PDB file of N, CA, C and O in Angstrom, chain B, residues numbered from 101:
ATOM      1  N   UNK B 101      84.015 113.131 154.897  1.00  0.00           N
ATOM      2  CA  UNK B 101      84.455 112.077 153.805  1.00  0.00           C
ATOM      3  C   UNK B 101      85.655 112.307 153.339  1.00  0.00           C
ATOM      4  O   UNK B 101      86.006 113.484 153.254  1.00  0.00           O
ATOM      5  N   UNK B 102      86.495 111.332 152.960  1.00  0.00           N
ATOM      6  CA  UNK B 102      87.736 111.753 152.024  1.00  0.00           C
ATOM      7  C   UNK B 102      87.050 111.437 150.525  1.00  0.00           C
ATOM      8  O   UNK B 102      85.896 111.106 150.254  1.00  0.00           O
ATOM      9  N   UNK B 103      88.078 111.641 149.757  1.00  0.00           N
ATOM     10  CA  UNK B 103      87.767 111.693 148.161  1.00  0.00           C
ATOM     11  C   UNK B 103      87.899 110.204 147.605  1.00  0.00           C
ATOM     12  O   UNK B 103      87.373 109.780 146.577  1.00  0.00           O
ATOM     13  N   UNK B 104      88.570 109.620 148.339  1.00  0.00           N
ATOM     14  CA  UNK B 104      89.088 108.179 147.872  1.00  0.00           C
ATOM     15  C   UNK B 104      87.877 107.126 147.708  1.00  0.00           C
ATOM     16  O   UNK B 104      88.056 105.967 147.335  1.00  0.00           O
ATOM     17  N   UNK B 105      86.816 107.593 147.984  1.00  0.00           N
ATOM     18  CA  UNK B 105      85.725 106.771 148.189  1.00  0.00           C
ATOM     19  C   UNK B 105      85.315 106.183 146.457  1.00  0.00           C
ATOM     20  O   UNK B 105      84.861 105.116 146.043  1.00  0.00           O
ATOM     21  N   UNK B 106      85.640 107.175 145.925  1.00  0.00           N
ATOM     22  CA  UNK B 106      85.051 106.909 144.277  1.00  0.00           C
ATOM     23  C   UNK B 106      86.369 106.725 143.459  1.00  0.00           C
ATOM     24  O   UNK B 106      86.342 106.801 142.230  1.00  0.00           O
ATOM     25  N   UNK B 107      87.539 106.478 144.157  1.00  0.00           N
ATOM     26  CA  UNK B 107      88.577 106.493 143.281  1.00  0.00           C
ATOM     27  C   UNK B 107      89.124 105.207 142.858  1.00  0.00           C
ATOM     28  O   UNK B 107      90.228 105.204 142.313  1.00  0.00           O
ATOM     29  N   UNK B 108      88.420 103.992 143.059  1.00  0.00           N
ATOM     30  CA  UNK B 108      88.817 102.769 142.675  1.00  0.00           C
ATOM     31  C   UNK B 108      87.980 102.407 141.746  1.00  0.00           C
ATOM     32  O   UNK B 108      86.822 102.825 141.715  1.00  0.00           O
ATOM     33  N   UNK B 109      88.550 101.465 140.755  1.00  0.00           N
ATOM     34  CA  UNK B 109      87.665 100.630 139.883  1.00  0.00           C
ATOM     35  C   UNK B 109      87.214 101.572 138.651  1.00  0.00           C
ATOM     36  O   UNK B 109      86.095 101.503 138.142  1.00  0.00           O
ATOM     37  N   UNK B 110      88.250 102.478 138.230  1.00  0.00           N
ATOM     38  CA  UNK B 110      87.673 103.130 137.255  1.00  0.00           C
ATOM     39  C   UNK B 110      87.613 102.412 135.570  1.00  0.00           C
ATOM     40  O   UNK B 110      88.547 101.833 135.017  1.00  0.00           O
ATOM     41  N   UNK B 111      86.282 102.651 135.024  1.00  0.00           N
ATOM     42  CA  UNK B 111      86.194 102.078 133.637  1.00  0.00           C
ATOM     43  C   UNK B 111      87.279 102.039 132.505  1.00  0.00           C
ATOM     44  O   UNK B 111      87.947 103.048 132.281  1.00  0.00           O
ATOM     45  N   UNK B 112      87.480 100.769 131.717  1.00  0.00           N
ATOM     46  CA  UNK B 112      88.301 100.670 130.729  1.00  0.00           C
ATOM     47  C   UNK B 112      88.201 101.683 129.809  1.00  0.00           C
ATOM     48  O   UNK B 112      87.047 102.101 129.716  1.00  0.00           O
ATOM     49  N   UNK B 113      88.999 102.228 129.095  1.00  0.00           N
ATOM     50  CA  UNK B 113      89.060 103.172 128.031  1.00  0.00           C
ATOM     51  C   UNK B 113      89.606 102.736 126.595  1.00  0.00           C
ATOM     52  O   UNK B 113      90.743 102.271 126.660  1.00  0.00           O
ATOM     53  N   UNK B 114      89.164 102.771 125.570  1.00  0.00           N
ATOM     54  CA  UNK B 114      89.554 102.213 124.238  1.00  0.00           C
ATOM     55  C   UNK B 114      91.140 102.600 124.265  1.00  0.00           C
ATOM     56  O   UNK B 114      91.956 101.796 123.815  1.00  0.00           O
ATOM     57  N   UNK B 115      91.478 103.628 124.706  1.00  0.00           N
ATOM     58  CA  UNK B 115      93.145 104.000 124.799  1.00  0.00           C
ATOM     59  C   UNK B 115      94.010 102.846 125.432  1.00  0.00           C
ATOM     60  O   UNK B 115      95.156 102.552 125.093  1.00  0.00           O
ATOM     61  N   UNK B 116      93.241 102.234 126.433  1.00  0.00           N
ATOM     62  CA  UNK B 116      94.073 101.080 126.998  1.00  0.00           C
ATOM     63  C   UNK B 116      94.344 100.062 126.519  1.00  0.00           C
ATOM     64  O   UNK B 116      95.060  99.271 127.133  1.00  0.00           O
ATOM     65  N   UNK B 117      93.784  99.742 125.111  1.00  0.00           N
ATOM     66  CA  UNK B 117      94.075  98.754 124.382  1.00  0.00           C
ATOM     67  C   UNK B 117      94.074  97.266 124.822  1.00  0.00           C
ATOM     68  O   UNK B 117      94.036  97.001 126.023  1.00  0.00           O
ATOM     69  N   UNK B 118      94.114  96.325 123.920  1.00  0.00           N
ATOM     70  CA  UNK B 118      93.879  94.904 124.506  1.00  0.00           C
ATOM     71  C   UNK B 118      94.961  94.272 124.820  1.00  0.00           C
ATOM     72  O   UNK B 118      94.941  93.526 125.798  1.00  0.00           O
ATOM     73  N   UNK B 119      96.051  94.424 124.111  1.00  0.00           N
ATOM     74  CA  UNK B 119      97.498  93.901 124.430  1.00  0.00           C
ATOM     75  C   UNK B 119      97.956  94.582 125.870  1.00  0.00           C
ATOM     76  O   UNK B 119      98.324  95.754 125.944  1.00  0.00           O
ATOM     77  N   UNK B 120      97.884  93.711 126.969  1.00  0.00           N
ATOM     78  CA  UNK B 120      98.156  94.387 128.085  1.00  0.00           C
ATOM     79  C   UNK B 120      99.451  93.410 128.427  1.00  0.00           C
ATOM     80  O   UNK B 120      99.301  92.536 129.281  1.00  0.00           O
ATOM     81  N   UNK B 121     100.609  93.551 127.814  1.00  0.00           N
ATOM     82  CA  UNK B 121     101.649  92.686 128.116  1.00  0.00           C
ATOM     83  C   UNK B 121     102.415  92.830 129.402  1.00  0.00           C
ATOM     84  O   UNK B 121     103.126  91.910 129.805  1.00  0.00           O
ATOM     85  N   UNK B 122     102.290  93.940 130.043  1.00  0.00           N
ATOM     86  CA  UNK B 122     102.773  94.387 131.450  1.00  0.00           C
ATOM     87  C   UNK B 122     101.899  94.697 132.412  1.00  0.00           C
ATOM     88  O   UNK B 122     100.715  94.865 132.117  1.00  0.00           O
ATOM     89  N   UNK B 123     102.323  94.813 133.641  1.00  0.00           N
ATOM     90  CA  UNK B 123     101.550  95.153 134.700  1.00  0.00           C
ATOM     91  C   UNK B 123     100.506  96.689 134.289  1.00  0.00           C
ATOM     92  O   UNK B 123     101.029  97.640 133.708  1.00  0.00           O
ATOM     93  N   UNK B 124      99.429  96.697 134.586  1.00  0.00           N
ATOM     94  CA  UNK B 124      98.502  97.814 134.523  1.00  0.00           C
ATOM     95  C   UNK B 124      99.193  99.170 134.778  1.00  0.00           C
ATOM     96  O   UNK B 124      99.297 100.137 134.023  1.00  0.00           O
ATOM     97  N   UNK B 125      99.682  98.971 136.160  1.00  0.00           N
ATOM     98  CA  UNK B 125     100.506 100.225 136.689  1.00  0.00           C
ATOM     99  C   UNK B 125     101.596 100.794 136.091  1.00  0.00           C
ATOM    100  O   UNK B 125     101.804 102.003 135.988  1.00  0.00           O
ATOM    101  N   UNK B 126     102.476  99.661 135.591  1.00  0.00           N
ATOM    102  CA  UNK B 126     103.476  99.786 134.912  1.00  0.00           C
ATOM    103  C   UNK B 126     103.194 100.647 133.363  1.00  0.00           C
ATOM    104  O   UNK B 126     103.865 101.600 132.967  1.00  0.00           O
ATOM    105  N   UNK B 127     102.131 100.077 132.713  1.00  0.00           N
ATOM    106  CA  UNK B 127     101.760 100.650 131.644  1.00  0.00           C
ATOM    107  C   UNK B 127     101.137 102.120 131.559  1.00  0.00           C
ATOM    108  O   UNK B 127     101.223 102.937 130.643  1.00  0.00           O
ATOM    109  N   UNK B 128     100.513 102.204 132.734  1.00  0.00           N
ATOM    110  CA  UNK B 128     100.155 103.570 133.276  1.00  0.00           C
ATOM    111  C   UNK B 128     101.246 104.580 133.456  1.00  0.00           C
ATOM    112  O   UNK B 128     101.107 105.727 133.032  1.00  0.00           O
ATOM    113  N   UNK B 129     102.276 104.201 134.044  1.00  0.00           N
ATOM    114  CA  UNK B 129     103.562 105.273 134.251  1.00  0.00           C
ATOM    115  C   UNK B 129     103.966 105.324 133.117  1.00  0.00           C
ATOM    116  O   UNK B 129     104.227 106.461 132.725  1.00  0.00           O
ATOM    117  N   UNK B 130     104.148 104.379 132.307  1.00  0.00           N
ATOM    118  CA  UNK B 130     104.843 104.702 130.833  1.00  0.00           C
ATOM    119  C   UNK B 130     104.239 105.708 130.064  1.00  0.00           C
ATOM    120  O   UNK B 130     104.797 106.621 129.456  1.00  0.00           O
ATOM    121  N   UNK B 131     102.824 105.404 130.168  1.00  0.00           N
ATOM    122  CA  UNK B 131     101.649 106.616 129.301  1.00  0.00           C
ATOM    123  C   UNK B 131     102.032 108.069 129.721  1.00  0.00           C
ATOM    124  O   UNK B 131     102.163 109.026 128.957  1.00  0.00           O
ATOM    125  N   UNK B 132     102.220 108.055 131.352  1.00  0.00           N
ATOM    126  CA  UNK B 132     102.199 109.227 131.949  1.00  0.00           C
ATOM    127  C   UNK B 132     103.542 109.804 131.509  1.00  0.00           C
ATOM    128  O   UNK B 132     103.560 110.963 131.096  1.00  0.00           O
ATOM    129  N   UNK B 133     104.610 109.127 131.560  1.00  0.00           N
ATOM    130  CA  UNK B 133     105.893 109.654 131.357  1.00  0.00           C
ATOM    131  C   UNK B 133     105.797 110.237 129.695  1.00  0.00           C
ATOM    132  O   UNK B 133     106.240 111.367 129.485  1.00  0.00           O
ATOM    133  N   UNK B 134     105.242 109.483 128.594  1.00  0.00           N
ATOM    134  CA  UNK B 134     105.224 109.972 127.340  1.00  0.00           C
ATOM    135  C   UNK B 134     104.550 111.117 127.238  1.00  0.00           C
ATOM    136  O   UNK B 134     105.057 112.010 126.560  1.00  0.00           O
ATOM    137  N   UNK B 135     103.150 111.360 127.948  1.00  0.00           N
ATOM    138  CA  UNK B 135     102.219 112.333 128.221  1.00  0.00           C
ATOM    139  C   UNK B 135     103.260 113.618 128.627  1.00  0.00           C
ATOM    140  O   UNK B 135     103.417 114.593 127.891  1.00  0.00           O
ATOM    141  N   UNK B 136     103.780 113.479 129.625  1.00  0.00           N
ATOM    142  CA  UNK B 136     104.464 114.361 130.316  1.00  0.00           C
ATOM    143  C   UNK B 136     105.437 115.230 129.435  1.00  0.00           C
ATOM    144  O   UNK B 136     105.652 116.385 129.803  1.00  0.00           O
ATOM    145  N   UNK B 137     106.033 114.755 128.303  1.00  0.00           N
ATOM    146  CA  UNK B 137     106.864 115.378 127.437  1.00  0.00           C
ATOM    147  C   UNK B 137     105.869 116.499 126.946  1.00  0.00           C
ATOM    148  O   UNK B 137     106.312 117.623 127.180  1.00  0.00           O
ATOM    149  N   UNK B 138     104.775 116.484 126.396  1.00  0.00           N
ATOM    150  CA  UNK B 138     103.719 117.383 126.012  1.00  0.00           C
ATOM    151  C   UNK B 138     103.283 118.323 127.065  1.00  0.00           C
ATOM    152  O   UNK B 138     103.386 119.549 127.066  1.00  0.00           O
ATOM    153  N   UNK B 139     102.708 117.433 128.087  1.00  0.00           N
ATOM    154  CA  UNK B 139     102.123 118.564 129.248  1.00  0.00           C
ATOM    155  C   UNK B 139     103.282 119.394 129.782  1.00  0.00           C
ATOM    156  O   UNK B 139     103.119 120.612 129.850  1.00  0.00           O
ATOM    157  N   UNK B 140     104.361 118.891 130.143  1.00  0.00           N
ATOM    158  CA  UNK B 140     105.359 119.997 130.506  1.00  0.00           C
ATOM    159  C   UNK B 140     105.520 121.223 129.772  1.00  0.00           C
ATOM    160  O   UNK B 140     105.986 122.238 130.290  1.00  0.00           O
ATOM    161  N   UNK B 141     105.130 121.144 128.529  1.00  0.00           N
ATOM    162  CA  UNK B 141     105.492 122.557 127.705  1.00  0.00           C
ATOM    163  C   UNK B 141     104.184 123.525 128.412  1.00  0.00           C
ATOM    164  O   UNK B 141     104.259 124.749 128.305  1.00  0.00           O
ATOM    165  N   UNK B 142     103.073 122.928 129.087  1.00  0.00           N
ATOM    166  CA  UNK B 142     101.868 123.763 129.381  1.00  0.00           C
ATOM    167  C   UNK B 142     101.970 123.908 130.749  1.00  0.00           C
ATOM    168  O   UNK B 142     101.107 124.551 131.348  1.00  0.00           O
ATOM    169  N   UNK B 143     103.281 123.199 131.570  1.00  0.00           N
ATOM    170  CA  UNK B 143     103.319 123.571 133.016  1.00  0.00           C
ATOM    171  C   UNK B 143     102.570 122.646 133.497  1.00  0.00           C
ATOM    172  O   UNK B 143     101.838 123.075 134.389  1.00  0.00           O
ATOM    173  N   UNK B 144     102.441 121.447 133.253  1.00  0.00           N
ATOM    174  CA  UNK B 144     101.423 120.468 133.846  1.00  0.00           C
ATOM    175  C   UNK B 144     102.321 119.128 133.974  1.00  0.00           C
ATOM    176  O   UNK B 144     103.326 118.932 133.291  1.00  0.00           O
ATOM    177  N   UNK B 145     101.844 118.280 134.895  1.00  0.00           N
ATOM    178  CA  UNK B 145     102.570 117.000 134.975  1.00  0.00           C
ATOM    179  C   UNK B 145     101.306 115.990 135.409  1.00  0.00           C
ATOM    180  O   UNK B 145     100.434 116.295 136.223  1.00  0.00           O
ATOM    181  N   UNK B 146     101.398 114.760 134.708  1.00  0.00           N
ATOM    182  CA  UNK B 146     100.655 113.621 134.884  1.00  0.00           C
ATOM    183  C   UNK B 146     101.365 112.568 135.670  1.00  0.00           C
ATOM    184  O   UNK B 146     102.567 112.388 135.473  1.00  0.00           O
ATOM    185  N   UNK B 147     100.701 111.853 136.555  1.00  0.00           N
ATOM    186  CA  UNK B 147     101.330 110.815 137.646  1.00  0.00           C
ATOM    187  C   UNK B 147     100.208 109.600 137.473  1.00  0.00           C
ATOM    188  O   UNK B 147      99.034 109.960 137.397  1.00  0.00           O
ATOM    189  N   UNK B 148     100.488 108.273 137.411  1.00  0.00           N
ATOM    190  CA  UNK B 148      99.617 107.287 137.716  1.00  0.00           C
ATOM    191  C   UNK B 148      99.391 107.236 138.960  1.00  0.00           C
ATOM    192  O   UNK B 148     100.317 107.554 139.705  1.00  0.00           O
ATOM    193  N   UNK B 149      98.065 106.811 139.559  1.00  0.00           N
ATOM    194  CA  UNK B 149      97.679 106.986 140.622  1.00  0.00           C
ATOM    195  C   UNK B 149      96.512 105.786 140.746  1.00  0.00           C
ATOM    196  O   UNK B 149      95.578 105.838 139.945  1.00  0.00           O
ATOM    197  N   UNK B 150      96.545 104.875 141.584  1.00  0.00           N
ATOM    198  CA  UNK B 150      95.233 104.337 142.113  1.00  0.00           C
ATOM    199  C   UNK B 150      94.389 103.663 140.811  1.00  0.00           C
ATOM    200  O   UNK B 150      93.158 103.654 140.796  1.00  0.00           O
ATOM    201  N   UNK B 151      95.145 103.149 139.814  1.00  0.00           N
ATOM    202  CA  UNK B 151      94.625 102.817 138.529  1.00  0.00           C
ATOM    203  C   UNK B 151      93.849 104.028 137.757  1.00  0.00           C
ATOM    204  O   UNK B 151      92.919 103.757 136.997  1.00  0.00           O
ATOM    205  N   UNK B 152      94.250 105.323 137.972  1.00  0.00           N
ATOM    206  CA  UNK B 152      93.727 106.514 137.354  1.00  0.00           C
ATOM    207  C   UNK B 152      95.211 107.436 137.203  1.00  0.00           C
ATOM    208  O   UNK B 152      96.296 106.931 137.490  1.00  0.00           O
ATOM    209  N   UNK B 153      95.079 108.734 136.751  1.00  0.00           N
ATOM    210  CA  UNK B 153      95.843 109.567 136.897  1.00  0.00           C
ATOM    211  C   UNK B 153      95.574 111.013 137.548  1.00  0.00           C
ATOM    212  O   UNK B 153      94.536 111.664 137.430  1.00  0.00           O
ATOM    213  N   UNK B 154      96.711 111.372 138.249  1.00  0.00           N
ATOM    214  CA  UNK B 154      96.709 112.723 138.591  1.00  0.00           C
ATOM    215  C   UNK B 154      97.248 113.817 137.792  1.00  0.00           C
ATOM    216  O   UNK B 154      98.466 113.850 137.616  1.00  0.00           O
ATOM    217  N   UNK B 155      96.484 114.735 137.276  1.00  0.00           N
ATOM    218  CA  UNK B 155      97.239 115.772 136.784  1.00  0.00           C
ATOM    219  C   UNK B 155      97.363 116.983 137.577  1.00  0.00           C
ATOM    220  O   UNK B 155      96.398 117.385 138.227  1.00  0.00           O
ATOM    221  N   UNK B 156      98.604 117.667 137.574  1.00  0.00           N
ATOM    222  CA  UNK B 156      98.810 118.620 138.490  1.00  0.00           C
ATOM    223  C   UNK B 156      99.488 119.835 137.720  1.00  0.00           C
ATOM    224  O   UNK B 156     100.083 119.658 136.656  1.00  0.00           O
ATOM    225  N   UNK B 157      99.352 121.167 138.369  1.00  0.00           N
ATOM    226  CA  UNK B 157      99.776 122.265 137.711  1.00  0.00           C
ATOM    227  C   UNK B 157     100.964 122.927 138.599  1.00  0.00           C
ATOM    228  O   UNK B 157     101.166 122.608 139.771  1.00  0.00           O
ATOM    229  N   UNK B 158     101.625 123.768 137.977  1.00  0.00           N
ATOM    230  CA  UNK B 158     102.632 124.561 138.824  1.00  0.00           C
ATOM    231  C   UNK B 158     101.917 125.307 139.986  1.00  0.00           C
ATOM    232  O   UNK B 158     102.637 125.634 140.929  1.00  0.00           O
ATOM    233  N   UNK B 159     100.595 125.618 140.043  1.00  0.00           N
ATOM    234  CA  UNK B 159     100.129 126.376 141.046  1.00  0.00           C
ATOM    235  C   UNK B 159      99.934 125.529 142.151  1.00  0.00           C
ATOM    236  O   UNK B 159      99.998 126.028 143.274  1.00  0.00           O
ATOM    237  N   UNK B 160      99.680 124.193 142.003  1.00  0.00           N
ATOM    238  CA  UNK B 160      99.052 123.254 143.148  1.00  0.00           C
ATOM    239  C   UNK B 160      97.758 122.675 142.869  1.00  0.00           C
ATOM    240  O   UNK B 160      97.404 121.646 143.445  1.00  0.00           O
ATOM    241  N   UNK B 161      96.853 123.407 141.824  1.00  0.00           N
ATOM    242  CA  UNK B 161      96.087 122.568 141.598  1.00  0.00           C
ATOM    243  C   UNK B 161      96.019 121.239 140.740  1.00  0.00           C
ATOM    244  O   UNK B 161      96.757 121.126 139.761  1.00  0.00           O
ATOM    245  N   UNK B 162      95.159 120.255 141.089  1.00  0.00           N
ATOM    246  CA  UNK B 162      95.263 119.211 140.511  1.00  0.00           C
ATOM    247  C   UNK B 162      93.933 118.449 140.302  1.00  0.00           C
ATOM    248  O   UNK B 162      92.982 118.668 141.052  1.00  0.00           O
ATOM    249  N   UNK B 163      93.852 117.494 139.219  1.00  0.00           N
ATOM    250  CA  UNK B 163      92.421 116.958 138.738  1.00  0.00           C
ATOM    251  C   UNK B 163      92.842 115.434 138.759  1.00  0.00           C
ATOM    252  O   UNK B 163      93.972 115.036 138.475  1.00  0.00           O
ATOM    253  N   UNK B 164      91.822 114.672 139.118  1.00  0.00           N
ATOM    254  CA  UNK B 164      92.102 113.011 139.111  1.00  0.00           C
ATOM    255  C   UNK B 164      91.278 112.931 137.493  1.00  0.00           C
ATOM    256  O   UNK B 164      90.247 113.526 137.179  1.00  0.00           O
ATOM    257  N   UNK B 165      92.136 111.972 136.611  1.00  0.00           N
ATOM    258  CA  UNK B 165      91.670 111.836 135.065  1.00  0.00           C
ATOM    259  C   UNK B 165      91.387 110.368 135.327  1.00  0.00           C
ATOM    260  O   UNK B 165      92.186 109.776 136.053  1.00  0.00           O
ATOM    261  N   UNK B 166      90.295 109.669 134.801  1.00  0.00           N
ATOM    262  CA  UNK B 166      90.221 108.188 134.749  1.00  0.00           C
ATOM    263  C   UNK B 166      90.795 107.664 133.677  1.00  0.00           C
ATOM    264  O   UNK B 166      91.100 106.471 133.697  1.00  0.00           O
ATOM    265  N   UNK B 167      91.032 108.408 132.618  1.00  0.00           N
ATOM    266  CA  UNK B 167      91.753 107.632 131.322  1.00  0.00           C
ATOM    267  C   UNK B 167      92.465 108.768 130.604  1.00  0.00           C
ATOM    268  O   UNK B 167      92.599 109.870 131.136  1.00  0.00           O
ATOM    269  N   UNK B 168      92.921 108.483 129.388  1.00  0.00           N
ATOM    270  CA  UNK B 168      93.289 109.396 128.548  1.00  0.00           C
ATOM    271  C   UNK B 168      92.443 110.407 127.781  1.00  0.00           C
ATOM    272  O   UNK B 168      92.817 111.450 127.244  1.00  0.00           O
ATOM    273  N   UNK B 169      91.172 109.855 127.847  1.00  0.00           N
ATOM    274  CA  UNK B 169      90.045 110.451 126.976  1.00  0.00           C
ATOM    275  C   UNK B 169      89.732 111.724 127.885  1.00  0.00           C
ATOM    276  O   UNK B 169      89.417 112.747 127.277  1.00  0.00           O
ATOM    277  N   UNK B 170      89.778 111.764 129.087  1.00  0.00           N
ATOM    278  CA  UNK B 170      89.832 112.879 129.887  1.00  0.00           C
ATOM    279  C   UNK B 170      91.015 113.615 129.771  1.00  0.00           C
ATOM    280  O   UNK B 170      90.906 114.811 130.041  1.00  0.00           O
ATOM    281  N   UNK B 171      91.787 113.329 129.538  1.00  0.00           N
ATOM    282  CA  UNK B 171      93.239 114.079 129.877  1.00  0.00           C
ATOM    283  C   UNK B 171      93.215 115.511 129.445  1.00  0.00           C
ATOM    284  O   UNK B 171      93.307 116.408 130.283  1.00  0.00           O
ATOM    285  N   UNK B 172      93.102 115.741 128.255  1.00  0.00           N
ATOM    286  CA  UNK B 172      93.332 117.131 127.449  1.00  0.00           C
ATOM    287  C   UNK B 172      92.258 117.977 127.975  1.00  0.00           C
ATOM    288  O   UNK B 172      92.602 119.002 128.564  1.00  0.00           O
ATOM    289  N   UNK B 173      90.812 117.668 127.836  1.00  0.00           N
ATOM    290  CA  UNK B 173      89.828 118.539 128.834  1.00  0.00           C
ATOM    291  C   UNK B 173      90.252 119.297 130.232  1.00  0.00           C
ATOM    292  O   UNK B 173      90.043 120.466 130.556  1.00  0.00           O
ATOM    293  N   UNK B 174      90.955 118.184 130.992  1.00  0.00           N
ATOM    294  CA  UNK B 174      91.179 118.515 132.204  1.00  0.00           C
ATOM    295  C   UNK B 174      92.787 119.398 132.293  1.00  0.00           C
ATOM    296  O   UNK B 174      93.193 120.081 133.233  1.00  0.00           O
ATOM    297  N   UNK B 175      93.300 119.178 131.321  1.00  0.00           N
ATOM    298  CA  UNK B 175      94.690 119.918 131.101  1.00  0.00           C
ATOM    299  C   UNK B 175      94.384 121.427 130.702  1.00  0.00           C
ATOM    300  O   UNK B 175      94.968 122.400 131.181  1.00  0.00           O
ATOM    301  N   UNK B 176      93.461 121.460 129.831  1.00  0.00           N
ATOM    302  CA  UNK B 176      92.992 122.773 129.346  1.00  0.00           C
ATOM    303  C   UNK B 176      92.216 123.594 130.556  1.00  0.00           C
ATOM    304  O   UNK B 176      92.145 124.822 130.501  1.00  0.00           O
ATOM    305  N   UNK B 177      91.690 122.912 131.554  1.00  0.00           N
ATOM    306  CA  UNK B 177      91.107 123.532 132.866  1.00  0.00           C
ATOM    307  C   UNK B 177      92.204 123.932 133.589  1.00  0.00           C
ATOM    308  O   UNK B 177      92.298 125.114 133.918  1.00  0.00           O
ATOM    309  N   UNK B 178      93.095 123.086 133.906  1.00  0.00           N
ATOM    310  CA  UNK B 178      94.067 123.641 134.603  1.00  0.00           C
ATOM    311  C   UNK B 178      95.076 124.476 134.255  1.00  0.00           C
ATOM    312  O   UNK B 178      95.692 125.146 135.084  1.00  0.00           O
ATOM    313  N   UNK B 179      95.343 124.490 132.817  1.00  0.00           N
ATOM    314  CA  UNK B 179      96.324 125.432 132.303  1.00  0.00           C
ATOM    315  C   UNK B 179      95.639 126.672 132.052  1.00  0.00           C
ATOM    316  O   UNK B 179      96.338 127.683 131.988  1.00  0.00           O
ATOM    317  N   UNK B 180      94.235 126.785 131.877  1.00  0.00           N
ATOM    318  CA  UNK B 180      93.662 128.199 131.485  1.00  0.00           C
ATOM    319  C   UNK B 180      93.784 128.415 130.162  1.00  0.00           C
ATOM    320  O   UNK B 180      93.534 129.528 129.701  1.00  0.00           O
ATOM    321  N   UNK B 181      94.198 127.349 129.352  1.00  0.00           N
ATOM    322  CA  UNK B 181      94.218 127.851 128.215  1.00  0.00           C
ATOM    323  C   UNK B 181      93.991 126.564 127.069  1.00  0.00           C
ATOM    324  O   UNK B 181      93.888 125.464 127.612  1.00  0.00           O
ATOM    325  N   UNK B 182      93.907 126.561 125.687  1.00  0.00           N
ATOM    326  CA  UNK B 182      93.874 125.498 124.890  1.00  0.00           C
ATOM    327  C   UNK B 182      95.152 124.851 125.073  1.00  0.00           C
ATOM    328  O   UNK B 182      96.175 125.506 125.274  1.00  0.00           O
ATOM    329  N   UNK B 183      95.128 123.276 124.997  1.00  0.00           N
ATOM    330  CA  UNK B 183      96.180 122.453 125.020  1.00  0.00           C
ATOM    331  C   UNK B 183      96.112 121.533 123.913  1.00  0.00           C
ATOM    332  O   UNK B 183      95.588 120.420 123.960  1.00  0.00           O
ATOM    333  N   UNK B 184      96.594 121.989 123.052  1.00  0.00           N
ATOM    334  CA  UNK B 184      96.780 120.960 121.456  1.00  0.00           C
ATOM    335  C   UNK B 184      98.054 120.231 121.426  1.00  0.00           C
ATOM    336  O   UNK B 184      99.089 120.859 121.201  1.00  0.00           O
ATOM    337  N   UNK B 185      98.077 118.912 121.640  1.00  0.00           N
ATOM    338  CA  UNK B 185      99.251 118.370 121.578  1.00  0.00           C
ATOM    339  C   UNK B 185      99.900 118.232 120.115  1.00  0.00           C
ATOM    340  O   UNK B 185     101.090 118.042 119.864  1.00  0.00           O
ATOM    341  N   UNK B 186      98.729 118.387 119.115  1.00  0.00           N
ATOM    342  CA  UNK B 186      99.256 118.378 117.543  1.00  0.00           C
ATOM    343  C   UNK B 186      99.487 119.900 117.088  1.00  0.00           C
ATOM    344  O   UNK B 186      99.614 120.125 115.884  1.00  0.00           O
ATOM    345  N   UNK B 187      99.545 120.948 118.013  1.00  0.00           N
ATOM    346  CA  UNK B 187      99.884 122.263 117.617  1.00  0.00           C
ATOM    347  C   UNK B 187     101.477 122.218 117.061  1.00  0.00           C
ATOM    348  O   UNK B 187     102.400 121.845 117.786  1.00  0.00           O
ATOM    349  N   UNK B 188     101.648 122.631 115.738  1.00  0.00           N
ATOM    350  CA  UNK B 188     103.083 122.667 115.221  1.00  0.00           C
ATOM    351  C   UNK B 188     104.171 123.350 116.235  1.00  0.00           C
ATOM    352  O   UNK B 188     105.249 122.784 116.418  1.00  0.00           O
ATOM    353  N   UNK B 189     103.933 124.295 116.736  1.00  0.00           N
ATOM    354  CA  UNK B 189     104.750 124.561 117.755  1.00  0.00           C
ATOM    355  C   UNK B 189     105.137 123.665 118.996  1.00  0.00           C
ATOM    356  O   UNK B 189     106.287 123.559 119.421  1.00  0.00           O
ATOM    357  N   UNK B 190     104.095 123.071 119.492  1.00  0.00           N
ATOM    358  CA  UNK B 190     104.496 121.885 120.587  1.00  0.00           C
ATOM    359  C   UNK B 190     105.252 120.754 119.555  1.00  0.00           C
ATOM    360  O   UNK B 190     106.340 120.316 119.928  1.00  0.00           O
ATOM    361  N   UNK B 191     104.768 120.352 118.453  1.00  0.00           N
ATOM    362  CA  UNK B 191     105.674 119.415 117.893  1.00  0.00           C
ATOM    363  C   UNK B 191     107.141 119.903 117.589  1.00  0.00           C
ATOM    364  O   UNK B 191     108.031 119.052 117.593  1.00  0.00           O
ATOM    365  N   UNK B 192     107.417 121.087 117.352  1.00  0.00           N
ATOM    366  CA  UNK B 192     108.709 121.630 116.980  1.00  0.00           C
ATOM    367  C   UNK B 192     109.384 121.842 118.262  1.00  0.00           C
ATOM    368  O   UNK B 192     110.610 121.937 118.209  1.00  0.00           O
ATOM    369  N   UNK B 193     108.792 121.937 119.451  1.00  0.00           N
ATOM    370  CA  UNK B 193     109.452 121.971 120.621  1.00  0.00           C
ATOM    371  C   UNK B 193     109.904 120.303 121.189  1.00  0.00           C
ATOM    372  O   UNK B 193     110.826 119.915 121.906  1.00  0.00           O
ATOM    373  N   UNK B 194     109.041 119.750 120.653  1.00  0.00           N
ATOM    374  CA  UNK B 194     109.515 118.395 120.993  1.00  0.00           C
ATOM    375  C   UNK B 194     110.452 117.823 120.177  1.00  0.00           C
ATOM    376  O   UNK B 194     111.344 117.141 120.681  1.00  0.00           O
ATOM    377  N   UNK B 195     110.392 117.987 119.039  1.00  0.00           N
ATOM    378  CA  UNK B 195     111.695 117.551 118.028  1.00  0.00           C
ATOM    379  C   UNK B 195     113.063 118.197 118.517  1.00  0.00           C
ATOM    380  O   UNK B 195     114.135 117.597 118.434  1.00  0.00           O
ATOM    381  N   UNK B 196     112.939 119.336 118.977  1.00  0.00           N
ATOM    382  CA  UNK B 196     114.382 120.008 119.383  1.00  0.00           C
ATOM    383  C   UNK B 196     114.748 119.324 120.710  1.00  0.00           C
ATOM    384  O   UNK B 196     115.943 119.286 121.003  1.00  0.00           O
ATOM    385  N   UNK B 197     113.775 118.738 121.610  1.00  0.00           N
ATOM    386  CA  UNK B 197     114.362 118.073 122.665  1.00  0.00           C
ATOM    387  C   UNK B 197     115.032 116.565 122.255  1.00  0.00           C
ATOM    388  O   UNK B 197     115.584 115.880 123.116  1.00  0.00           O
TER     389      UNK B 197
END
């Protein structure tokens, strides 16, 4: 059996918001692009996939994330270290870009 059986129909999350001005997949791609600015500093990449997100690391490990509420715990598991998007060093690195 493949892993796709449970991949469809992820529940809504508060971070999805009520104002859905564009197609849901386009919004997910835009959120993933914004998150990748931070995740890239940890060697991770987020992509929109089938109404969810896939988070992958440089080693090839990956995780399916339903919504942004599960993003940072999954990022910490894949990176093997704490991932704090509000860390002053991360913010400074983003400002330099």
